[in-house]
N, C-alpha and C positions, 0 to 999 in steps of 0.2 A: 504494499500499502506504502509506503512511503517511498520511493522507488519511483510506483507510477508517478504521485503523485508531482514530482523533480523532473520527473520526467516532460509530464503539463507545462510544468513553469519555465522548463528552460525556453519548451517547443512552443511555447502561448499560446498551447491549445486552454488555459487554466485562466489563460481571460479572454483567450477568444469565447469559450464558458456562461464568465461573468456578462459579457455583454448581451449573449442569448438569453440569460437569465432576466436581467435588466431591460431586454425588449421584450421578453413575456410581461413583464409588469406592464406594461407601461400599457403596451396592449390591449392587456384586461381591463386594467381602468377608462382605457379607455371605449372597450363594450361597453363597461355598464354607466358608465356614462352616459353612453349614445339612448343604451334599455331604460335606464335612469327618464327621459326626456319622451322615449317611443315607446313604453309603456310601464310604468308609473307600480303597476302593480307587480310585472313579473318583476323590475328591477325588486321592492321592499323584501318578496318573495324565497327571489333570488341571495337577499342578506338576512335571510328569517324575522323580519322588522315585520308588525303585527300595518296594514295596513286596508280602505275601509276610504267612500267614495261617493259621492249620490251621481247617478248618471243622467238621468234626469226626474224632474218634477214637472209636473200639468192638469194642470187645475179646469176643474168639469165650471164650462161655460157656462152651462145654464141650473146650477147652482155654485157658483164658489168655492162654499162651504168644505165642497168634497171635491179632491185631489188625488196624486197620487204620486213617489218617492219611489223611485229607481237606486238600491243603492250595490252593488259591488264590492267583495271585503276580500280574505286571504285567509290563509290557514290558521295560520298565527294574529289574525286576528278573533279570530272563533276560541281561542287560546286566553289569549288573553281576558276578553270575554266571560269565562268560563272559571279564569285563577278572580274572577275579579265577585265572582257569585253569583251572575247569570244564569246557568246552569250548569250544569252537566253535561258530559261528553256524550253516552249516550244520546241525548236531547236534539232532531231536526239545526243544523243550523242557523234555518230562518227563525225555530222560537228561541236561540239565544241571542239572533241581532233585535228582535220583534221587543228583547226584553227589557232590550239597550236602548232602543228607538220610543217606546213607552216609557223608559225613566230620561231621555233624553228632553224628550214633550213637556213629559213632568217638569221638571227644573224650569227651561223656558220659560212657560204657565207661570208656576211660584214667582220666578228671577220677578217679570211684572207684577205682580202682585194681581191677577186673575186668579179665576176661581176654577183650579182647580178639582172642582169634584165635581164640576155641573158633568149636564149627558151629554156633549153634545156632538158626538159622533164615536165611531171602533176605528181600530185600526187592521185594516185589513190584509195577510202575508199571502204572496202567489210566487212558489217557486218559481222559474220561470228557465233556470239553467244551474248547474251546483254553483254554487260559492254567488250563487244574481237571484234577487226576488223581488217583485213589486210592491210598492206598502202603499196601501191608501186607505 
């Protein structure tokens, strides 16, 4: 092993290997930066970070009290919600997100001093695809 390393040093192979490793790291960082811009969900997932996003918001034109939010998330977000007490591992993801979303809405109403006990509607969660739901 010592002779092998010595030969790499005197032939310049060690320096070339270091340069190749530095270039590989640079390309990996550039790929991650491009992924961050192109697909934030994939970027967060690759880094093992929780991610959630509102994809769309629609309001019923004939009754503005009704509408929906379309949410997207990754598995790390679900793990974060479960760790925060919003569900169990066996619970469907949509139910875990629904509990969190209801809590967010309740807190927003409460902070604004609005009546949180009013029965002004309901939250309906419709699974669209794995990791996506329509909340109305």
